[in-house]
KOLVO-209798 format. One record per residue (C-alpha): z negated, y negated, x; residue in one letter. Coordinates in steps of 0.5 Angstrom, whole numbers, padded with zeros to 4 digits, m for minus. Layout:
# residues N
    pz    py    px type
     Z     Y     X    a
...
This chain:
# residues 405
    pz    py    px type
 m0038  0102 m0070    m
 m0036  0097 m0075    r
 m0029  0094 m0073    a
 m0029  0087 m0069    v
 m0027  0081 m0073    p
 m0020  0078 m0072    a
 m0019  0073 m0066    l
 m0022  0066 m0067    s
 m0020  0060 m0064    p
 m0027  0058 m0063    r
 m0030  0059 m0056    r
 m0033  0066 m0056    h
 m0039  0068 m0052    v
 m0042  0075 m0051    v
 m0050  0075 m0050    i
 m0052  0081 m0046    l
 m0059  0083 m0047    v
 m0062  0090 m0045    e
 m0070  0089 m0046    n
 m0071  0089 m0053    l
 m0066  0088 m0060    p
 m0064  0082 m0062    v
 m0067  0078 m0066    p
 m0074  0081 m0064    f
 m0072  0078 m0057    d
 m0073  0071 m0059    r
 m0071  0067 m0053    r
 m0063  0070 m0053    p
 m0063  0070 m0061    w
 m0065  0062 m0061    q
 m0060  0061 m0055    i
 m0055  0065 m0060    a
 m0057  0060 m0066    q
 m0056  0054 m0062    t
 m0049  0056 m0059    l
 m0047  0058 m0066    h
 m0049  0051 m0069    a
 m0045  0048 m0063    a
 m0039  0051 m0066    a
 m0038  0057 m0061    h
 m0037  0064 m0064    d
 m0043  0069 m0061    v
 m0043  0076 m0061    s
 m0050  0079 m0058    v
 m0050  0086 m0055    i
 m0057  0089 m0055    c
 m0061  0096 m0055    p
 m0062  0099 m0062    r
 m0069  0100 m0063    m
 m0074  0099 m0069    y
 m0070  0102 m0074    d
 m0064  0097 m0073    t
 m0057  0098 m0075    k
 m0051  0099 m0070    s
 m0048  0092 m0073    f
 m0050  0086 m0077    e
 m0048  0079 m0078    r
 m0054  0075 m0078    l
 m0053  0068 m0079    s
 m0046  0068 m0077    g
 m0048  0072 m0071    i
 m0045  0079 m0069    d
 m0050  0083 m0067    v
 m0048  0090 m0064    y
 m0053  0095 m0062    r
 m0052  0101 m0057    y
 m0056  0107 m0057    p
 m0062  0106 m0053    s
 m0065  0111 m0048    r
 m0072  0108 m0046    e
 m0075  0110 m0039    g
 m0082  0110 m0036    d
 m0080  0113 m0029    t
 m0076  0111 m0024    p
 m0071  0116 m0026    i
 m0072  0114 m0033    g
 m0070  0107 m0031    w
 m0064  0109 m0028    i
 m0061  0113 m0034    v
 m0064  0107 m0038    e
 m0060  0102 m0034    y
 m0053  0106 m0033    l
 m0053  0108 m0041    n
 m0054  0100 m0042    a
 m0048  0098 m0038    m
 m0044  0104 m0040    f
 m0045  0101 m0048    w
 m0044  0094 m0046    m
 m0038  0095 m0042    l
 m0035  0099 m0047    l
 m0037  0094 m0053    i
 m0034  0088 m0048    c
 m0028  0091 m0047    i
 m0027  0092 m0055    r
 m0029  0085 m0056    l
 m0024  0082 m0051    f
 m0018  0086 m0053    l
 m0019  0083 m0060    v
 m0022  0076 m0060    r
 m0022  0075 m0052    g
 m0029  0073 m0049    i
 m0030  0066 m0046    d
 m0037  0067 m0043    v
 m0041  0073 m0041    i
 m0048  0071 m0042    h
 m0053  0076 m0039    a
 m0060  0076 m0040    c
 m0064  0080 m0035    n
 m0068  0085 m0034    p
 m0065  0089 m0030    p
 m0061  0085 m0025    d
 m0055  0089 m0026    l
 m0051  0086 m0032    l
 m0047  0082 m0027    f
 m0043  0089 m0026    l
 m0041  0088 m0033    v
 m0039  0081 m0033    a
 m0035  0082 m0026    w
 m0028  0085 m0028    p
 m0028  0080 m0034    f
 m0029  0074 m0029    k
 m0025  0077 m0023    l
 m0018  0079 m0027    f
 m0019  0074 m0033    f
 m0023  0068 m0031    g
 m0028  0069 m0036    t
 m0034  0065 m0034    r
 m0041  0068 m0033    f
 m0048  0065 m0034    l
 m0054  0069 m0031    f
 m0060  0068 m0036    d
 m0066  0069 m0031    h
 m0072  0072 m0035    h
 m0076  0076 m0030    d
 m0077  0075 m0023    l
 m0076  0083 m0022    n
 m0078  0083 m0014    p
 m0084  0080 m0016    e
 m0085  0085 m0022    v
 m0084  0091 m0017    y
 m0090  0088 m0013    v
 m0094  0087 m0019    a
 m0093  0094 m0021    k
 m0093  0098 m0015    f
 m0097  0093 m0010    n
 m0092  0094 m0004    r
 m0085  0091 m0001    r
 m0081  0096  0001    d
 m0074  0098  0001    r
 m0074  0098 m0007    v
 m0076  0091 m0006    y
 m0071  0089 m0002    d
 m0066  0092 m0006    a
 m0068  0088 m0012    l
 m0068  0082 m0008    c
 m0060  0083 m0006    r
 m0059  0085 m0013    l
 m0062  0078 m0016    e
 m0058  0075 m0010    r
 m0051  0078 m0012    m
 m0052  0076 m0019    t
 m0053  0069 m0017    y
 m0047  0069 m0013    r
 m0043  0071 m0019    l
 m0046  0066 m0024    a
 m0042  0060 m0025    d
 m0049  0057 m0028    a
 m0056  0060 m0029    a
 m0062  0059 m0034    f
 m0068  0058 m0031    a
 m0075  0059 m0035    t
 m0078  0054 m0031    n
 m0078  0050 m0024    l
 m0081  0056 m0020    s
 m0075  0060 m0022    f
 m0071  0055 m0020    k
 m0074  0054 m0014    r
 m0074  0061 m0012    i
 m0066  0061 m0014    a
 m0065  0056 m0009    i
 m0069  0058 m0003    e
 m0068  0066 m0004    r
 m0062  0066 m0007    d
 m0058  0060 m0004    n
 m0056  0058 m0011    a
 m0053  0051 m0012    r
 m0059  0047 m0016    p
 m0053  0043 m0020    d
 m0051  0049 m0023    r
 m0059  0052 m0025    i
 m0061  0049 m0032    y
 m0068  0049 m0034    v
 m0069  0052 m0041    v
 m0076  0054 m0043    r
 m0079  0059 m0048    n
 m0081  0055 m0054    a
 m0082  0057 m0061    p
 m0075  0055 m0065    v
 m0077  0050 m0070    p
 m0079  0052 m0077    g
 m0081  0059 m0074    r
 m0089  0057 m0073    l
 m0091  0053 m0078    i
 m0098  0049 m0078    p
 m0102  0050 m0084    g
 m0109  0051 m0086    l
 m0114  0057 m0084    l
 m0114  0063 m0088    q
 m0122  0065 m0088    p
 m0120  0072 m0091    s
 m0116  0074 m0084    l
 m0123  0073 m0081    r
 m0126  0079 m0084    d
 m0132  0076 m0086    g
 m0134  0073 m0079    r
 m0134  0066 m0077    e
 m0129  0066 m0071    h
 m0122  0069 m0070    l
 m0119  0070 m0063    i
 m0112  0071 m0063    a
 m0107  0074 m0058    y
 m0099  0075 m0059    i
 m0095  0078 m0054    g
 m0092  0084 m0051    v
 m0097  0090 m0049    m
 m0095  0092 m0042    n
 m0099  0094 m0036    k
 m0098  0087 m0033    q
 m0100  0083 m0039    d
 m0107  0084 m0038    g
 m0109  0087 m0045    l
 m0114  0091 m0041    d
 m0118  0085 m0038    l
 m0118  0082 m0045    l
 m0121  0088 m0048    l
 m0127  0088 m0042    e
 m0128  0080 m0044    s
 m0128  0083 m0051    a
 m0133  0088 m0049    r
 m0137  0083 m0045    h
 m0137  0078 m0051    l
 m0139  0083 m0056    i
 m0144  0088 m0053    k
 m0147  0084 m0047    s
 m0147  0077 m0051    r
 m0149  0080 m0058    g
 m0143  0076 m0061    r
 m0143  0079 m0068    s
 m0139  0073 m0071    d
 m0132  0074 m0067    v
 m0126  0078 m0069    v
 m0120  0079 m0064    f
 m0113  0080 m0067    k
 m0108  0082 m0063    l
 m0101  0081 m0065    i
 m0095  0085 m0061    g
 m0093  0092 m0059    d
 m0091  0096 m0052    g
 m0092  0102 m0049    p
 m0099  0101 m0047    e
 m0101  0100 m0055    l
 m0104  0107 m0056    p
 m0108  0107 m0050    g
 m0111  0100 m0051    l
 m0113  0102 m0058    r
 m0116  0108 m0055    e
 m0120  0104 m0050    t
 m0123  0100 m0055    a
 m0125  0106 m0059    r
 m0129  0108 m0053    e
 m0132  0101 m0051    m
 m0135  0101 m0058    g
 m0131  0095 m0060    i
 m0126  0097 m0065    a
 m0129  0094 m0071    e
 m0128  0087 m0068    q
 m0122  0088 m0064    v
 m0116  0089 m0069    k
 m0109  0091 m0066    f
 m0104  0088 m0072    l
 m0098  0091 m0068    g
 m0091  0088 m0068    r
 m0090  0082 m0073    i
 m0083  0079 m0075    s
 m0085  0075 m0080    d
 m0086  0068 m0078    g
 m0091  0066 m0084    r
 m0096  0071 m0082    l
 m0096  0070 m0075    i
 m0097  0063 m0077    s
 m0103  0064 m0081    e
 m0106  0069 m0076    v
 m0106  0063 m0071    l
 m0107  0058 m0075    n
 m0114  0061 m0077    t
 m0116  0063 m0070    a
 m0121  0059 m0067    s
 m0119  0060 m0060    i
 m0112  0063 m0057    c
 m0112  0067 m0051    v
 m0107  0069 m0045    c
 m0110  0074 m0041    p
 m0104  0075 m0036    d
 m0107  0076 m0029    p
 m0106  0072 m0023    k
 m0101  0075 m0019    n
 m0094  0074 m0015    e
 m0090  0075 m0021    m
 m0094  0072 m0027    n
 m0096  0066 m0022    d
 m0089  0064 m0023    h
 m0087  0066 m0030    s
 m0088  0061 m0036    t
 m0092  0065 m0042    m
 m0089  0064 m0048    t
 m0095  0065 m0052    k
 m0098  0059 m0049    i
 m0093  0055 m0051    v
 m0093  0058 m0058    e
 m0101  0056 m0058    y
 m0100  0049 m0057    l
 m0094  0048 m0062    a
 m0100  0050 m0067    l
 m0105  0046 m0064    g
 m0109  0052 m0062    r
 m0115  0051 m0056    p
 m0113  0056 m0051    v
 m0117  0060 m0045    v
 m0112  0063 m0040    a
 m0112  0065 m0032    y
 m0111  0060 m0027    d
 m0103  0061 m0026    l
 m0099  0056 m0023    l
 m0094  0056 m0029    e
 m0099  0056 m0034    s
 m0103  0050 m0031    i
 m0096  0047 m0031    y
 m0095  0049 m0038    t
 m0102  0047 m0042    a
 m0104  0042 m0036    g
 m0111  0040 m0038    d
 m0111  0042 m0045    t
 m0113  0049 m0044    a
 m0119  0052 m0040    l
 m0118  0056 m0034    y
 m0121  0062 m0031    v
 m0120  0064 m0023    s
 m0120  0071 m0020    n
 m0118  0075 m0026    n
 m0125  0075 m0028    d
 m0126  0078 m0035    p
 m0133  0077 m0035    i
 m0132  0070 m0034    a
 m0126  0070 m0039    f
 m0131  0072 m0044    g
 m0136  0067 m0042    d
 m0131  0062 m0043    r
 m0129  0064 m0050    i
 m0136  0064 m0052    g
 m0137  0057 m0049    e
 m0131  0054 m0053    l
 m0133  0058 m0059    l
 m0140  0054 m0059    d
 m0137  0047 m0057    n
 m0133  0045 m0064    p
 m0132  0038 m0061    a
 m0128  0041 m0055    l
 m0124  0045 m0059    r
 m0122  0040 m0063    e
 m0120  0035 m0057    d
 m0116  0041 m0054    l
 m0112  0042 m0060    s
 m0110  0035 m0061    h
 m0108  0034 m0054    r
 m0105  0041 m0054    g
 m0100  0039 m0060    l
 m0098  0032 m0057    a
 m0096  0036 m0050    r
 m0092  0041 m0054    y
 m0088  0035 m0058    e
 m0087  0031 m0052    e
 m0085  0036 m0046    q
 m0085  0043 m0049    l
 m0081  0043 m0055    s
 m0075  0047 m0056    w
 m0070  0041 m0058    h
 m0071  0039 m0050    r
 m0069  0046 m0048    s
 m0063  0046 m0053    q
 m0060  0040 m0050    a
 m0060  0044 m0043    e
 m0056  0050 m0046    i
 m0051  0045 m0049    l
 m0050  0041 m0043    r
 m0049  0048 m0039    a
 m0044  0050 m0044    y
 m0040  0044 m0043    a
 m0040  0045 m0036    m
 m0038  0052 m0037    l
 m0032  0051 m0042    v
 m0031  0044 m0043    g
 m0025  0044 m0048    r
 m0020  0049 m0045    r
 m0020  0056 m0048    r
 m0021  0061 m0042    i
């Protein structure tokens, strides 16, 4: 691994990310850029995936990537997390010895990364910030539909993380409420930092007719493709719209990657809708993503209503609103808070009703235009990244003040 740069007089923040490599994990990358622009030195430690390098300096930010061990079973997850914590601790020690560390900023999942920060806080006074991305107890319930000892253990790990944290970022008010009620966290140390596209990444523009593949309407999705993301429901909706409703005038284009992608492609072929449902895979080019979304007549958020999703802000909805796209989604608590009356909602995780709602909106161009204008206005007034940046800097001003730790 490349040698660590020499000690800097500026405050040094180390961001821990286990889920995805940076800059592909957009939230920690946007936070890193915000901190760097505010005169902090920033290092990111994350897994090495997608043919990335073990070390890169990107836009003045040092990105260290460790060998990844992805798991898909309980034993595999344990190995994955132990591997991550080993490399994170090793790299943190090297960084501390050469540059010092003022703040360790840990992004979950998992709720184990406080163990990396604990010795630095205990012995050297390094501050610890918990960036709460996922409600892991609720993720467990959503996946396995049970509350058992594993659920209780996940709650304890979340509580221990909050106890060590000097401050925390919550992605929305639901996360903040749970931290206060379940984890006894101090309300004045929890800052709501919502997910939003960084300015300049997604660009409003004219539609590109060629992206519609000769059809009248494009329906777009962008996001991860895991079991809990509802892509299986979306395929049911697409089959209903295409087969039962006879809509030959639509093409679905789905942007994203994840463990379910190969199975979803096979399911689309088995359903006989592969010609009108295209999986574009992971796209990192914001210009191309913007072209697809700008061309969409409707953008969809098929995440089903459950205990986890109900309290999670769907970043894709914020991105759709940022480009003024009409949205169809299931009636999740936080989705309704995010989009308000600028989107159409479907109850009971009903994919047939979801498909019908898409069809109704396709046939009502006046409503699409109205939702588009009101959604863009809501984004600019309430949801833009500038609002979250102010909270990030306020939290760090409280954490480090003017004194180097």
